[in-house]
C-alpha positions in Angstrom: 43.9 -60.0 -130.3 40.8 -62.1 -131.2 40.9 -63.3 -134.7 42.9 -60.9 -137.0 41.0 -57.7 -136.4 39.3 -57.7 -133.1 39.8 -57.7 -129.4 37.2 -59.4 -127.1 36.4 -59.3 -123.4 34.1 -61.4 -121.3 33.0 -60.2 -117.8 31.8 -63.2 -115.8 29.7 -62.4 -112.8 27.4 -64.2 -110.4 24.3 -62.8 -112.1 25.3 -62.1 -115.7 28.0 -62.6 -118.3 28.7 -59.7 -120.7 30.7 -60.1 -123.9 32.1 -57.2 -126.0 34.1 -57.2 -129.3 35.9 -54.1 -130.4 38.2 -52.8 -133.1 41.3 -51.0 -132.0 43.0 -48.4 -134.1 46.7 -47.4 -134.1 46.0 -44.7 -131.5 44.7 -47.2 -129.0 41.1 -46.2 -129.4 38.4 -48.9 -129.3 35.2 -49.0 -131.2 32.7 -51.5 -130.0 31.4 -53.6 -132.9 29.7 -56.5 -131.1 28.0 -57.2 -127.8 25.9 -59.7 -125.9 24.8 -60.4 -122.4 23.2 -63.4 -120.7 22.3 -64.7 -117.3 25.2 -66.5 -115.6 25.4 -70.1 -114.4 28.0 -72.0 -112.5 29.2 -68.9 -110.5 28.4 -68.2 -106.8 29.8 -65.4 -104.7 32.0 -64.4 -107.7 33.7 -67.9 -107.7 33.2 -70.7 -110.2 31.7 -73.8 -108.8 30.5 -75.6 -111.9 32.6 -75.7 -115.0 30.0 -77.5 -117.1 27.3 -75.0 -116.3 29.5 -72.0 -117.1 30.9 -73.6 -120.3 27.3 -74.3 -121.5 26.4 -70.6 -121.1 29.6 -69.3 -122.5 29.4 -71.5 -125.6 25.9 -70.3 -126.4 26.8 -66.6 -125.7 29.9 -66.8 -128.0 28.0 -68.6 -130.8 25.2 -66.1 -130.7 27.6 -63.2 -130.8 29.6 -64.6 -133.7 26.5 -65.2 -135.8 24.8 -61.9 -134.9 27.9 -59.7 -135.8 29.6 -62.0 -138.3 32.7 -62.4 -136.2 35.1 -65.2 -135.5 36.5 -65.0 -131.9 39.8 -66.7 -131.0 41.1 -65.0 -127.9 39.5 -63.0 -125.1 40.3 -61.1 -121.9 38.4 -62.3 -118.9 37.9 -61.1 -115.3 38.5 -62.8 -111.9 37.0 -62.1 -108.5 38.8 -64.2 -105.9 37.9 -63.9 -102.2 41.3 -65.5 -101.5 43.3 -62.7 -103.2 46.1 -61.0 -101.3 48.0 -57.8 -102.0 51.5 -56.5 -101.1 54.0 -54.0 -102.2 57.4 -55.1 -103.4 60.3 -52.8 -102.9 63.7 -52.7 -104.7 66.8 -50.6 -104.1 70.1 -50.4 -106.1 73.1 -48.2 -106.2 73.6 -46.1 -109.3 76.9 -45.2 -111.1 76.2 -41.6 -112.1 73.1 -42.1 -114.4 70.2 -44.5 -114.4 70.5 -47.0 -117.2 68.3 -49.8 -118.5 70.4 -52.3 -116.6 69.7 -50.3 -113.4 66.0 -50.3 -114.1 66.1 -54.0 -114.8 67.8 -54.6 -111.5 65.6 -52.5 -109.3 62.4 -53.9 -110.7 63.6 -57.5 -110.4 64.5 -56.7 -106.8 61.0 -55.3 -106.2 59.3 -58.3 -107.7 61.4 -60.9 -105.7 58.6 -62.1 -103.5 57.8 -65.7 -103.0 54.2 -67.0 -103.2 52.5 -70.0 -101.6 52.3 -73.1 -103.8 48.5 -72.7 -104.1 48.7 -69.1 -105.3 50.2 -67.2 -108.1 50.9 -63.6 -109.1 48.1 -62.2 -111.2 49.2 -58.5 -111.4 52.5 -56.8 -110.9 51.7 -53.1 -111.2 54.3 -50.4 -111.4 54.3 -47.5 -108.9 56.6 -44.5 -108.6 60.4 -44.5 -108.5 62.5 -42.7 -105.9 65.8 -41.0 -106.7 68.3 -40.5 -103.8 65.6 -41.4 -101.2 63.7 -38.2 -101.7 62.8 -37.4 -105.3 59.7 -39.2 -106.6 59.6 -39.7 -110.4 57.6 -41.6 -113.0 60.5 -42.3 -115.3 64.1 -42.4 -114.0 65.9 -43.2 -117.2 69.0 -41.1 -117.8 68.6 -39.2 -114.5 71.6 -38.6 -112.4 71.4 -40.5 -109.1 73.3 -42.3 -106.4 70.4 -44.6 -105.3 67.3 -45.8 -107.2 64.3 -47.3 -105.4 61.2 -48.8 -106.9 57.8 -50.1 -105.7 55.5 -52.6 -107.4 52.0 -53.6 -106.3 51.6 -57.4 -106.4 48.2 -59.1 -106.5 48.1 -62.9 -105.9 45.1 -65.1 -106.3 44.3 -68.8 -106.1 46.0 -70.9 -108.7 42.9 -73.1 -109.0 40.7 -70.1 -109.7 42.9 -69.2 -112.7 43.1 -72.7 -114.0 39.3 -73.1 -113.8 38.7 -69.9 -115.8 41.3 -71.0 -118.4 39.6 -74.4 -118.6 36.2 -72.9 -119.1 37.4 -70.7 -121.9 39.3 -73.6 -123.6 36.2 -75.7 -123.5 34.3 -72.8 -125.0 36.9 -72.8 -127.9 38.6 -69.6 -126.8 42.1 -68.8 -125.7 42.7 -66.6 -122.7 44.5 -63.4 -123.6 44.6 -61.8 -120.1 43.0 -62.5 -116.8 42.3 -59.3 -114.8 41.1 -58.7 -111.3 37.5 -57.4 -111.5 38.0 -54.2 -109.6 41.2 -53.3 -111.5 39.4 -53.9 -114.8 36.5 -51.6 -113.8 39.0 -48.9 -112.7 40.2 -48.7 -116.3 36.7 -47.9 -117.5 35.6 -45.6 -114.7 38.5 -43.7 -113.1 40.5 -40.8 -114.6 44.2 -40.4 -113.7 43.0 -37.3 -111.7 40.6 -39.6 -109.7 43.4 -42.0 -108.9 46.0 -39.3 -108.0 43.7 -37.6 -105.6 43.0 -40.7 -103.5 39.9 -42.7 -104.3 38.2 -46.0 -103.6 36.3 -47.8 -106.4 33.6 -50.0 -104.9 32.0 -52.6 -107.2 28.8 -54.0 -105.5 28.0 -57.1 -107.5 25.4 -59.7 -107.0 27.7 -62.1 -105.2 30.5 -60.1 -103.8 31.7 -56.5 -103.3 35.1 -55.7 -104.7 37.2 -52.6 -104.1 40.4 -51.0 -105.1 42.1 -48.0 -103.5 44.3 -45.6 -105.5 46.5 -42.5 -104.7 49.3 -40.6 -106.5 51.6 -43.6 -106.2 49.1 -45.8 -108.0 47.0 -48.7 -106.7 47.3 -49.2 -103.0 45.1 -52.2 -102.3 42.4 -54.4 -103.7 40.0 -56.7 -101.8 36.8 -58.7 -102.0 34.1 -58.9 -99.4 31.9 -61.9 -99.7 28.6 -60.0 -99.5 26.7 -58.4 -102.4 23.3 -57.6 -103.8 22.1 -61.1 -103.3 22.4 -60.7 -99.5 20.1 -57.7 -99.7 17.6 -59.7 -101.7 17.8 -62.5 -99.3 17.1 -60.2 -96.3 14.0 -58.9 -98.1 12.8 -62.5 -98.8 13.4 -63.5 -95.1 11.8 -60.3 -93.7 8.6 -60.7 -95.7 8.5 -64.4 -96.0 8.5 -64.4 -99.8 10.5 -66.0 -102.6 14.0 -64.8 -103.7 12.5 -63.8 -107.1 9.7 -61.8 -105.6 12.2 -60.1 -103.2 14.4 -59.2 -106.1 11.4 -57.6 -107.9 10.6 -55.6 -104.8 14.2 -54.4 -104.5 14.6 -53.4 -108.1 11.2 -51.7 -108.5 10.7 -50.1 -105.0 14.1 -50.3 -103.3 15.6 -47.4 -101.4 19.0 -47.7 -99.7 18.4 -44.9 -97.1 14.9 -45.0 -95.6 15.0 -41.3 -94.4 15.0 -40.2 -98.1 11.5 -41.6 -98.6 9.0 -38.8 -99.3 6.0 -40.8 -98.1 5.1 -44.3 -97.0 3.1 -46.3 -99.5 1.6 -49.8 -99.6 3.2 -52.2 -102.1 1.6 -55.3 -103.5 3.6 -58.5 -103.4 3.1 -62.2 -103.4 3.5 -64.5 -100.4 2.8 -68.2 -100.7 1.1 -67.5 -104.0 -1.3 -65.1 -102.3 -1.5 -61.3 -102.7 -0.4 -59.2 -99.8 0.8 -55.7 -99.1 3.8 -54.3 -97.3 4.9 -50.8 -96.2 7.5 -49.1 -98.5 9.1 -47.7 -95.3 9.5 -51.2 -93.8 10.9 -52.4 -97.1 13.4 -49.6 -97.2 14.5 -50.2 -93.6 15.3 -53.8 -94.4 17.2 -52.8 -97.5 19.1 -50.1 -95.6 20.1 -52.6 -92.9 21.5 -55.0 -95.4 23.5 -52.4 -97.3 24.8 -51.0 -94.0 26.2 -54.4 -93.2 28.1 -54.4 -96.5 29.5 -50.9 -96.0 30.4 -51.6 -92.4 32.4 -54.6 -93.5 34.1 -52.4 -96.1 34.8 -49.7 -93.6 36.3 -52.2 -91.1 38.5 -53.6 -93.9 39.7 -50.2 -95.0 40.4 -49.2 -91.3 42.3 -52.5 -90.7 44.7 -51.7 -93.6 45.0 -48.0 -92.6 43.4 -46.8 -95.8 40.8 -44.3 -94.6 43.2 -41.3 -94.6 44.3 -42.1 -98.2 40.8 -41.9 -99.6 40.7 -38.1 -99.7 38.5 -37.8 -102.8 35.9 -40.4 -101.6 34.2 -43.3 -103.2 33.1 -44.1 -106.7 30.4 -46.8 -106.9 29.6 -49.3 -109.7 28.0 -52.7 -110.1 24.4 -53.9 -110.4 23.7 -53.5 -106.7 24.7 -49.9 -106.8 21.7 -49.1 -109.0 19.3 -48.4 -106.2 17.8 -45.1 -105.0 19.7 -43.0 -102.4 22.7 -45.4 -102.2 25.0 -42.3 -102.5 23.4 -40.8 -99.4 23.9 -43.9 -97.4 27.5 -44.3 -98.3 28.1 -40.6 -97.6 26.7 -41.1 -94.1 28.7 -44.2 -93.4 32.0 -42.9 -94.5 31.6 -39.1 -94.3 33.2 -38.8 -97.7 32.2 -37.7 -101.2 30.4 -40.3 -103.2 29.3 -40.6 -106.9 28.2 -43.3 -109.3 30.9 -44.2 -111.8 30.6 -43.2 -115.5 32.4 -44.7 -118.4 35.4 -42.5 -119.5 34.9 -41.9 -123.2 38.4 -40.8 -124.3 39.5 -44.3 -125.5 36.3 -46.1 -126.4 33.2 -45.4 -128.5 30.1 -47.4 -129.5 26.4 -47.5 -129.0 25.2 -45.2 -126.2 23.0 -48.0 -124.8 26.2 -50.0 -124.3 28.3 -47.2 -122.8 25.7 -46.3 -120.3 24.7 -49.9 -119.3 26.3 -51.0 -116.0 26.3 -54.6 -117.3 29.1 -53.8 -119.8 31.3 -51.8 -117.5 33.6 -54.7 -116.6 33.9 -55.8 -120.2 34.8 -52.3 -121.2 37.4 -52.1 -118.5 38.9 -55.4 -119.7 39.3 -54.0 -123.2 41.0 -50.9 -121.9 43.4 -52.8 -119.6 46.9 -52.2 -120.9 48.8 -54.8 -118.9 50.9 -54.2 -115.9 54.6 -53.8 -115.4 56.6 -53.2 -118.6 60.1 -51.8 -118.7 59.6 -51.0 -122.4 57.7 -47.8 -121.6 60.7 -46.3 -119.8 63.0 -46.7 -122.8 63.0 -43.2 -124.4 64.4 -42.0 -127.7 67.2 -39.6 -128.2 69.2 -38.4 -131.3 70.7 -41.8 -131.7 67.3 -43.6 -131.5 66.2 -46.0 -128.8 68.5 -46.1 -125.8 69.7 -49.6 -125.3 68.0 -52.8 -126.1 65.5 -54.6 -124.0 66.7 -58.0 -123.1 63.2 -58.9 -121.9 59.8 -57.3 -121.2 57.9 -58.0 -118.0 54.2 -58.3 -118.5 51.5 -58.4 -115.8 50.0 -61.8 -116.1 52.4 -64.3 -114.5 
Protein backbone atom coordinates (compact mmCIF):
# COMPACT_ATOMS: atom_id res chain seq x y z
CA UNK A 1 0.00 0.00 0.00
CA UNK A 2 1.44 3.37 -1.01
CA UNK A 3 0.63 6.01 1.60
CA UNK A 4 -2.64 5.30 3.40
CA UNK A 5 -5.03 5.02 0.47
CA UNK A 6 -3.21 4.07 -2.70
CA UNK A 7 -1.27 1.32 -4.38
CA UNK A 8 1.42 2.25 -6.89
CA UNK A 9 3.32 0.39 -9.59
CA UNK A 10 6.34 1.26 -11.70
CA UNK A 11 7.13 -0.58 -14.93
CA UNK A 12 10.81 -0.02 -15.75
CA UNK A 13 11.74 -0.82 -19.32
CA UNK A 14 14.62 -0.23 -21.69
CA UNK A 15 12.75 2.51 -23.54
CA UNK A 16 10.20 3.90 -21.08
CA UNK A 17 9.14 3.97 -17.44
CA UNK A 18 5.44 3.95 -16.61
CA UNK A 19 3.95 4.80 -13.22
CA UNK A 20 0.38 4.17 -12.08
CA UNK A 21 -1.44 4.94 -8.84
CA UNK A 22 -4.78 3.32 -8.05
CA UNK A 23 -7.38 3.10 -5.32
CA UNK A 24 -8.41 -0.42 -4.33
CA UNK A 25 -11.87 -1.15 -2.96
CA UNK A 26 -12.91 -3.96 -0.62
CA UNK A 27 -13.77 -6.20 -3.58
CA UNK A 28 -10.24 -6.00 -4.98
CA UNK A 29 -11.20 -3.63 -7.82
CA UNK A 30 -8.68 -0.97 -8.81
CA UNK A 31 -9.50 2.51 -10.07
CA UNK A 32 -6.56 4.35 -11.63
CA UNK A 33 -6.24 7.84 -10.17
CA UNK A 34 -2.74 8.84 -11.24
CA UNK A 35 -0.42 8.09 -14.14
CA UNK A 36 2.80 9.21 -15.75
CA UNK A 37 5.32 7.95 -18.27
CA UNK A 38 8.81 9.07 -19.24
CA UNK A 39 11.77 7.91 -21.34
CA UNK A 40 13.99 5.44 -19.50
CA UNK A 41 17.65 5.87 -18.66
CA UNK A 42 20.19 3.54 -17.15
CA UNK A 43 18.58 0.38 -18.54
CA UNK A 44 19.91 -1.71 -21.41
CA UNK A 45 18.56 -5.05 -22.62
CA UNK A 46 16.05 -4.96 -19.78
CA UNK A 47 18.88 -4.82 -17.20
CA UNK A 48 20.01 -1.94 -15.03
CA UNK A 49 23.50 -0.65 -15.79
CA UNK A 50 23.47 2.83 -14.22
CA UNK A 51 21.78 3.34 -10.86
CA UNK A 52 22.44 7.10 -10.92
CA UNK A 53 20.78 7.56 -14.31
CA UNK A 54 17.71 5.52 -13.37
CA UNK A 55 17.37 7.23 -9.98
CA UNK A 56 17.45 10.64 -11.66
CA UNK A 57 14.61 9.69 -14.01
CA UNK A 58 12.59 7.93 -11.32
CA UNK A 59 12.86 10.82 -8.88
CA UNK A 60 11.62 13.28 -11.50
CA UNK A 61 8.80 10.97 -12.56
CA UNK A 62 7.66 10.39 -8.97
CA UNK A 63 7.79 14.10 -8.07
CA UNK A 64 5.80 15.07 -11.16
CA UNK A 65 3.15 12.44 -10.43
CA UNK A 66 2.77 13.42 -6.79
CA UNK A 67 2.37 17.09 -7.67
CA UNK A 68 0.06 16.53 -10.64
CA UNK A 69 -2.35 14.25 -8.78
CA UNK A 70 -1.83 15.54 -5.22
CA UNK A 71 -0.52 12.19 -3.95
CA UNK A 72 2.14 11.05 -1.53
CA UNK A 73 3.72 7.77 -2.57
CA UNK A 74 5.54 5.61 -0.05
CA UNK A 75 5.66 2.08 -1.47
CA UNK A 76 5.46 0.66 -4.96
CA UNK A 77 5.47 -2.57 -6.91
CA UNK A 78 8.12 -2.86 -9.59
CA UNK A 79 8.99 -5.28 -12.38
CA UNK A 80 12.17 -7.16 -13.22
CA UNK A 81 13.36 -8.63 -16.51
CA UNK A 82 16.44 -10.75 -15.88
CA UNK A 83 18.16 -12.64 -18.69
CA UNK A 84 19.71 -14.85 -16.00
CA UNK A 85 16.39 -16.12 -14.63
CA UNK A 86 15.79 -19.83 -14.26
CA UNK A 87 12.59 -21.82 -13.73
CA UNK A 88 11.86 -25.20 -12.20
CA UNK A 89 8.99 -27.12 -10.67
CA UNK A 90 9.22 -28.23 -7.07
CA UNK A 91 7.34 -31.38 -6.09
CA UNK A 92 6.14 -32.51 -2.68
CA UNK A 93 4.54 -35.75 -1.48
CA UNK A 94 3.20 -36.75 1.95
CA UNK A 95 1.12 -39.55 3.41
CA UNK A 96 -2.31 -38.63 4.77
CA UNK A 97 -4.14 -40.01 7.79
CA UNK A 98 -7.73 -40.20 6.50
CA UNK A 99 -8.35 -36.49 5.70
CA UNK A 100 -6.17 -33.61 4.46
CA UNK A 101 -5.47 -31.15 7.27
CA UNK A 102 -3.73 -27.81 7.42
CA UNK A 103 -0.64 -29.55 8.79
CA UNK A 104 -0.62 -31.88 5.76
CA UNK A 105 -0.90 -28.89 3.46
CA UNK A 106 1.97 -27.21 5.26
CA UNK A 107 4.14 -30.30 4.96
CA UNK A 108 3.52 -30.97 1.27
CA UNK A 109 4.13 -27.34 0.29
CA UNK A 110 7.30 -27.11 2.38
CA UNK A 111 8.50 -30.29 0.67
CA UNK A 112 7.75 -28.84 -2.77
CA UNK A 113 9.65 -25.65 -2.02
CA UNK A 114 12.72 -27.38 -0.61
CA UNK A 115 15.02 -26.47 -3.48
CA UNK A 116 18.44 -24.95 -2.95
CA UNK A 117 19.57 -21.98 -5.01
CA UNK A 118 23.06 -20.79 -5.98
CA UNK A 119 24.57 -18.13 -3.73
CA UNK A 120 24.25 -15.50 -6.45
CA UNK A 121 20.54 -16.15 -7.06
CA UNK A 122 17.34 -16.04 -5.05
CA UNK A 123 13.74 -17.15 -5.37
CA UNK A 124 11.59 -14.38 -6.80
CA UNK A 125 8.33 -16.33 -7.30
CA UNK A 126 6.93 -19.50 -5.81
CA UNK A 127 3.66 -20.04 -7.66
CA UNK A 128 1.15 -22.67 -6.68
CA UNK A 129 -0.02 -25.31 -9.11
CA UNK A 130 -2.53 -28.13 -8.74
CA UNK A 131 -2.67 -30.76 -5.98
CA UNK A 132 -2.95 -34.49 -6.66
CA UNK A 133 -4.93 -36.85 -4.43
CA UNK A 134 -3.93 -40.53 -4.41
CA UNK A 135 -1.72 -40.05 -7.49
CA UNK A 136 -4.65 -39.63 -9.90
CA UNK A 137 -7.18 -36.96 -8.82
CA UNK A 138 -6.17 -33.36 -9.64
CA UNK A 139 -7.74 -30.71 -7.40
CA UNK A 140 -7.37 -26.99 -6.68
CA UNK A 141 -8.03 -27.23 -2.94
CA UNK A 142 -7.45 -30.51 -1.08
CA UNK A 143 -8.52 -29.31 2.39
CA UNK A 144 -10.73 -31.86 4.24
CA UNK A 145 -10.68 -34.32 1.33
CA UNK A 146 -10.20 -38.01 2.12
CA UNK A 147 -6.85 -39.25 0.86
CA UNK A 148 -3.98 -41.62 1.42
CA UNK A 149 -1.34 -39.59 -0.43
CA UNK A 150 -1.18 -35.85 -1.19
CA UNK A 151 1.16 -34.41 -3.83
CA UNK A 152 1.81 -30.80 -4.76
CA UNK A 153 3.70 -28.81 -7.37
CA UNK A 154 5.04 -25.27 -7.21
CA UNK A 155 6.67 -23.23 -9.96
CA UNK A 156 9.87 -21.58 -8.75
CA UNK A 157 11.45 -18.62 -10.54
CA UNK A 158 14.96 -17.59 -9.49
CA UNK A 159 16.77 -14.47 -10.59
CA UNK A 160 20.09 -12.77 -9.98
CA UNK A 161 20.41 -11.45 -6.43
CA UNK A 162 22.30 -8.42 -7.71
CA UNK A 163 19.41 -7.53 -10.04
CA UNK A 164 17.00 -7.48 -7.11
CA UNK A 165 19.35 -5.49 -4.87
CA UNK A 166 19.98 -2.91 -7.61
CA UNK A 167 16.26 -2.36 -8.16
CA UNK A 168 15.69 -2.02 -4.41
CA UNK A 169 18.58 0.45 -4.20
CA UNK A 170 17.14 2.57 -7.01
CA UNK A 171 13.73 2.76 -5.36
CA UNK A 172 15.25 3.57 -1.96
CA UNK A 173 17.29 6.42 -3.45
CA UNK A 174 14.09 7.64 -5.10
CA UNK A 175 12.47 7.73 -1.62
CA UNK A 176 10.20 4.74 -2.19
CA UNK A 177 10.00 1.36 -0.50
CA UNK A 178 9.62 -1.78 -2.58
CA UNK A 179 6.32 -3.56 -2.00
CA UNK A 180 6.80 -6.40 -4.50
CA UNK A 181 9.17 -7.24 -7.33
CA UNK A 182 7.45 -9.19 -10.10
CA UNK A 183 8.87 -10.85 -13.21
CA UNK A 184 7.83 -8.72 -16.19
CA UNK A 185 6.06 -11.43 -18.18
CA UNK A 186 4.18 -12.65 -15.09
CA UNK A 187 3.05 -9.09 -14.33
CA UNK A 188 1.71 -8.62 -17.84
CA UNK A 189 -0.09 -11.96 -17.71
CA UNK A 190 -2.18 -10.57 -14.85
CA UNK A 191 -3.36 -7.75 -17.11
CA UNK A 192 -3.84 -9.60 -20.40
CA UNK A 193 -4.76 -13.24 -19.78
CA UNK A 194 -8.04 -14.69 -18.59
CA UNK A 195 -8.14 -17.91 -16.62
CA UNK A 196 -9.62 -19.53 -19.73
CA UNK A 197 -6.59 -18.38 -21.75
CA UNK A 198 -4.23 -19.94 -19.23
CA UNK A 199 -6.14 -23.20 -18.84
CA UNK A 200 -6.30 -23.79 -22.60
CA UNK A 201 -2.53 -23.53 -23.10
CA UNK A 202 -1.14 -20.17 -24.15
CA UNK A 203 2.18 -18.36 -24.55
CA UNK A 204 2.32 -14.67 -23.67
CA UNK A 205 5.10 -12.94 -25.62
CA UNK A 206 6.23 -9.46 -24.57
CA UNK A 207 8.40 -7.88 -27.27
CA UNK A 208 10.06 -4.95 -25.59
CA UNK A 209 12.71 -2.59 -26.83
CA UNK A 210 15.61 -4.45 -25.21
CA UNK A 211 14.41 -8.02 -24.67
CA UNK A 212 11.59 -10.40 -25.51
CA UNK A 213 10.00 -12.09 -22.48
CA UNK A 214 7.60 -15.01 -22.50
CA UNK A 215 5.52 -17.11 -20.12
CA UNK A 216 3.71 -20.36 -20.94
CA UNK A 217 0.55 -21.46 -19.12
CA UNK A 218 -1.76 -24.47 -19.13
CA UNK A 219 -4.41 -25.93 -16.84
CA UNK A 220 -1.80 -26.59 -14.14
CA UNK A 221 -0.74 -22.94 -14.07
CA UNK A 222 2.48 -21.35 -15.24
CA UNK A 223 4.85 -23.79 -16.93
CA UNK A 224 7.85 -21.69 -17.83
CA UNK A 225 9.11 -18.13 -18.19
CA UNK A 226 12.11 -16.91 -20.10
CA UNK A 227 13.89 -13.89 -21.55
CA UNK A 228 15.50 -13.63 -24.99
CA UNK A 229 18.11 -10.91 -25.31
CA UNK A 230 16.66 -9.47 -28.52
CA UNK A 231 13.87 -6.94 -28.90
CA UNK A 232 12.63 -4.01 -30.93
CA UNK A 233 15.97 -2.20 -30.76
CA UNK A 234 17.54 -5.02 -32.80
CA UNK A 235 14.93 -4.44 -35.50
CA UNK A 236 15.71 -0.73 -35.48
CA UNK A 237 19.44 -1.41 -35.62
CA UNK A 238 19.00 -3.68 -38.65
CA UNK A 239 17.16 -0.87 -40.46
CA UNK A 240 19.89 1.62 -39.57
CA UNK A 241 22.58 -0.75 -40.85
CA UNK A 242 20.73 -1.71 -44.05
CA UNK A 243 20.10 1.89 -45.13
CA UNK A 244 23.16 3.52 -43.57
CA UNK A 245 21.16 5.90 -41.43
CA UNK A 246 20.96 6.90 -37.76
CA UNK A 247 19.21 4.85 -35.09
CA UNK A 248 16.68 7.66 -34.57
CA UNK A 249 15.86 7.83 -38.28
CA UNK A 250 15.59 4.04 -38.46
CA UNK A 251 13.18 4.10 -35.54
CA UNK A 252 11.04 6.68 -37.32
CA UNK A 253 10.94 4.52 -40.43
CA UNK A 254 9.94 1.47 -38.42
CA UNK A 255 7.18 3.23 -36.50
CA UNK A 256 5.72 5.13 -39.45
CA UNK A 257 6.14 2.67 -42.31
CA UNK A 258 7.04 -0.65 -40.71
CA UNK A 259 5.47 -3.94 -41.83
CA UNK A 260 6.49 -7.21 -40.19
CA UNK A 261 5.49 -9.45 -43.12
CA UNK A 262 6.48 -8.07 -46.49
CA UNK A 263 4.00 -10.16 -48.50
CA UNK A 264 1.12 -8.22 -46.90
CA UNK A 265 2.19 -4.97 -48.59
CA UNK A 266 -0.42 -3.91 -51.11
CA UNK A 267 2.02 -1.87 -53.20
CA UNK A 268 5.64 -0.79 -53.19
CA UNK A 269 6.15 2.93 -52.52
CA UNK A 270 9.14 5.19 -52.16
CA UNK A 271 9.77 6.57 -48.68
CA UNK A 272 11.78 9.69 -47.94
CA UNK A 273 14.47 9.39 -45.30
CA UNK A 274 17.67 11.10 -44.15
CA UNK A 275 21.13 9.67 -44.73
CA UNK A 276 24.18 11.68 -43.66
CA UNK A 277 21.95 14.76 -43.34
CA UNK A 278 20.89 14.39 -46.96
CA UNK A 279 17.47 13.43 -48.28
CA UNK A 280 17.16 10.03 -49.93
CA UNK A 281 14.45 7.54 -50.85
CA UNK A 282 14.03 3.85 -50.16
CA UNK A 283 11.58 1.19 -51.25
CA UNK A 284 8.82 0.28 -48.77
CA UNK A 285 9.22 -3.34 -49.89
CA UNK A 286 12.94 -3.32 -49.12
CA UNK A 287 12.23 -1.75 -45.74
CA UNK A 288 9.64 -4.39 -44.90
CA UNK A 289 12.00 -7.20 -45.96
CA UNK A 290 14.65 -5.92 -43.55
CA UNK A 291 12.09 -5.62 -40.75
CA UNK A 292 10.69 -9.08 -41.44
CA UNK A 293 14.15 -10.62 -41.33
CA UNK A 294 14.86 -9.06 -37.92
CA UNK A 295 11.54 -10.16 -36.44
CA UNK A 296 11.98 -13.66 -37.85
CA UNK A 297 15.25 -13.93 -35.99
CA UNK A 298 13.52 -13.07 -32.71
CA UNK A 299 10.70 -15.55 -33.29
CA UNK A 300 13.10 -18.26 -34.45
CA UNK A 301 15.03 -17.88 -31.20
CA UNK A 302 11.75 -18.10 -29.29
CA UNK A 303 10.69 -21.17 -31.27
CA UNK A 304 14.01 -22.88 -30.57
CA UNK A 305 13.67 -22.11 -26.85
CA UNK A 306 10.13 -23.47 -26.66
CA UNK A 307 11.19 -26.58 -28.57
CA UNK A 308 14.20 -27.08 -26.29
CA UNK A 309 11.90 -27.14 -23.25
CA UNK A 310 9.26 -29.33 -24.98
CA UNK A 311 6.62 -26.62 -24.75
CA UNK A 312 5.29 -26.55 -28.32
CA UNK A 313 2.63 -29.18 -27.63
CA UNK A 314 1.40 -27.34 -24.53
CA UNK A 315 0.65 -24.13 -26.45
CA UNK A 316 -2.65 -25.35 -27.89
CA UNK A 317 -4.41 -21.97 -27.90
CA UNK A 318 -1.50 -20.11 -29.47
CA UNK A 319 0.21 -16.83 -28.74
CA UNK A 320 -0.81 -13.50 -27.23
CA UNK A 321 1.50 -10.61 -28.07
CA UNK A 322 2.24 -7.45 -26.13
CA UNK A 323 5.00 -4.87 -25.74
CA UNK A 324 5.94 -1.84 -27.78
CA UNK A 325 7.62 -3.81 -30.57
CA UNK A 326 4.42 -5.80 -31.16
CA UNK A 327 2.74 -2.60 -32.38
CA UNK A 328 3.69 -3.04 -36.02
CA UNK A 329 1.55 -3.94 -39.00
CA UNK A 330 1.10 -7.65 -39.88
CA UNK A 331 3.05 -9.00 -36.92
CA UNK A 332 0.20 -11.43 -36.23
CA UNK A 333 0.53 -12.83 -39.74
CA UNK A 334 4.26 -13.34 -39.29
CA UNK A 335 3.92 -15.10 -35.94
CA UNK A 336 1.13 -17.28 -37.33
CA UNK A 337 3.41 -18.36 -40.18
CA UNK A 338 6.40 -19.09 -37.92
CA UNK A 339 4.49 -21.11 -35.31
CA UNK A 340 1.41 -22.33 -37.21
CA UNK A 341 -0.68 -21.31 -34.20
CA UNK A 342 -3.40 -18.80 -33.44
CA UNK A 343 -2.14 -15.31 -32.61
CA UNK A 344 -3.69 -12.15 -31.23
CA UNK A 345 -2.64 -8.85 -29.68
CA UNK A 346 -3.30 -8.75 -25.94
CA UNK A 347 -6.05 -6.56 -24.51
CA UNK A 348 -6.42 -5.37 -20.91
CA UNK A 349 -8.94 -7.45 -18.97
CA UNK A 350 -11.38 -4.94 -17.44
CA UNK A 351 -13.00 -7.04 -14.70
CA UNK A 352 -10.71 -5.76 -11.93
CA UNK A 353 -9.52 -2.37 -13.11
CA UNK A 354 -11.04 0.87 -14.40
CA UNK A 355 -9.75 4.27 -15.40
CA UNK A 356 -9.22 6.51 -18.38
CA UNK A 357 -9.69 4.70 -21.68
CA UNK A 358 -6.48 6.29 -22.95
CA UNK A 359 -4.58 4.52 -20.15
CA UNK A 360 -6.31 1.15 -20.47
CA UNK A 361 -5.64 1.00 -24.21
CA UNK A 362 -2.05 2.29 -24.15
CA UNK A 363 0.54 -0.50 -24.30
CA UNK A 364 2.93 1.67 -22.26
CA UNK A 365 0.86 1.02 -19.13
CA UNK A 366 0.22 -2.72 -19.56
CA UNK A 367 3.07 -3.75 -17.29
CA UNK A 368 2.14 -1.24 -14.59
CA UNK A 369 -1.49 -2.45 -14.70
CA UNK A 370 -0.32 -6.05 -14.35
CA UNK A 371 1.80 -5.11 -11.34
CA UNK A 372 -1.25 -3.60 -9.63
CA UNK A 373 -3.27 -6.75 -10.28
CA UNK A 374 -0.58 -9.14 -9.06
CA UNK A 375 -1.91 -10.90 -5.98
CA UNK A 376 1.26 -12.54 -4.80
CA UNK A 377 2.20 -16.13 -5.22
CA UNK A 378 1.93 -19.07 -2.86
CA UNK A 379 -0.32 -18.58 0.16
CA UNK A 380 -1.72 -21.40 2.25
CA UNK A 381 -4.31 -19.02 3.68
CA UNK A 382 -6.49 -19.35 0.59
CA UNK A 383 -6.98 -23.05 1.25
CA UNK A 384 -8.37 -22.52 4.73
CA UNK A 385 -12.13 -22.78 4.35
CA UNK A 386 -14.95 -21.97 6.75
CA UNK A 387 -17.37 -24.45 8.22
CA UNK A 388 -20.05 -24.25 10.87
CA UNK A 389 -17.40 -23.78 13.51
CA UNK A 390 -15.67 -20.95 11.66
CA UNK A 391 -12.17 -21.11 10.21
CA UNK A 392 -10.63 -24.57 10.21
CA UNK A 393 -7.44 -24.51 12.17
CA UNK A 394 -5.06 -21.64 12.66
CA UNK A 395 -2.33 -20.64 10.24
CA UNK A 396 1.05 -20.84 11.89
CA UNK A 397 2.57 -18.91 9.01
CA UNK A 398 1.72 -17.68 5.56
CA UNK A 399 4.08 -18.16 2.65
CA UNK A 400 4.24 -15.21 0.31
CA UNK A 401 5.76 -15.11 -3.12
CA UNK A 402 8.68 -12.68 -2.82
CA UNK A 403 11.50 -14.45 -0.98
